[in-house]
C-alpha positions in Angstrom: 0.0 0.0 0.0 1.3 3.4 -0.8 2.5 5.8 1.9 -0.3 8.3 0.9 -3.1 5.8 1.7 -5.6 7.1 4.2 -8.1 5.4 6.4 -11.8 5.1 5.5 -13.8 8.2 6.6 -17.1 9.9 6.4 -17.2 13.1 4.4 -19.9 15.8 4.7 -18.3 18.5 2.7 -19.9 18.1 -0.7 -23.4 17.0 0.2 -26.6 18.9 0.2 -27.9 18.5 3.7 -29.3 20.7 6.5 -26.5 21.9 8.7 -26.3 20.3 12.1 -27.9 22.2 14.9 -26.6 22.9 18.4 -26.4 19.6 20.3 -26.2 17.4 17.2 -23.2 15.2 16.5 -21.7 14.0 13.2 -22.5 10.4 12.3 -19.3 8.2 12.7 -17.9 4.8 11.7 -18.7 2.8 14.8 -17.2 -0.5 13.7 -15.3 -2.1 10.8 -15.4 -5.9 10.2 -12.9 -7.4 7.8 -12.9 -10.9 6.3 -9.9 -12.1 4.2 -9.8 -15.3 2.1 -6.7 -16.3 0.2 -7.2 -18.1 -3.2 -3.8 -18.9 -4.7 -2.2 -15.6 -5.7 -5.4 -13.6 -5.0 -6.9 -12.2 -1.8 -10.6 -11.6 -1.4 -11.3 -9.0 1.2 -14.7 -8.2 2.4 -15.3 -5.1 4.7 -18.4 -4.2 6.6 -18.7 -0.7 7.9 -21.2 0.1 10.7 -22.1 3.8 10.7 -23.8 5.3 13.7 -26.0 8.4 13.6 -26.5 9.7 17.2 -29.2 12.1 16.1 -33.0 11.9 15.9 -33.1 12.7 12.2 -31.7 11.2 9.0 -28.4 12.7 7.8 -26.6 12.4 4.5 -22.9 11.6 4.2 -20.4 9.9 1.9 -18.2 7.0 2.9 -14.7 7.3 1.4 -12.8 4.0 1.2 -9.4 4.3 -0.3 -8.2 1.3 -2.3 -4.7 0.2 -3.1 -3.4 0.4 -6.7 -4.5 -2.4 -9.0 -7.5 -3.3 -6.7 -10.6 -4.7 -8.3 -14.0 -3.8 -6.7 -16.4 -6.7 -7.4 -19.5 -5.6 -5.6 -21.1 -3.4 -3.0 -24.4 -3.1 -1.1 -26.1 -0.8 1.4 -27.9 -2.4 4.3 -30.0 -0.2 6.5 -31.4 -1.9 9.6 -31.3 -5.3 7.9 -32.8 -4.1 4.6 -30.7 -4.1 1.4 -31.1 -0.8 -0.4 -30.7 -1.4 -4.2 -30.7 2.2 -5.3 -27.4 3.3 -3.8 -24.6 4.4 -6.0 -20.8 3.9 -6.1 -18.5 6.5 -7.4 -14.9 5.6 -8.1 -13.0 8.8 -7.5 -10.2 9.4 -9.9 -11.8 7.1 -12.5 -13.3 8.1 -15.8 -15.9 5.3 -15.4 -19.5 6.3 -14.6 -20.8 5.5 -11.1 -22.0 1.9 -10.6 -25.4 1.1 -9.0 -26.0 -1.7 -6.5 -28.4 -4.4 -7.6 
């Protein structure tokens, strides 16, 4: 992994949401679970991020997950309280490819 790699984080800077009011807190990554399987020369890594919103209202954010060079992203999903949301999108930053949609 390169020396410039960063940890996954939530980003609120470019989103259209109502500003937080006094007493509200930013949602945060509460837990990260990682499962690794080795298949010959390849590694399959599955990460699950649990994001906690301590507020009484829905809030919008972006989850930024840096990937090492030559990584291949095979799939993604958004699970909210046990329900898979199929209309989430995935944007590969620094790529000329259009965003992918979960299905």
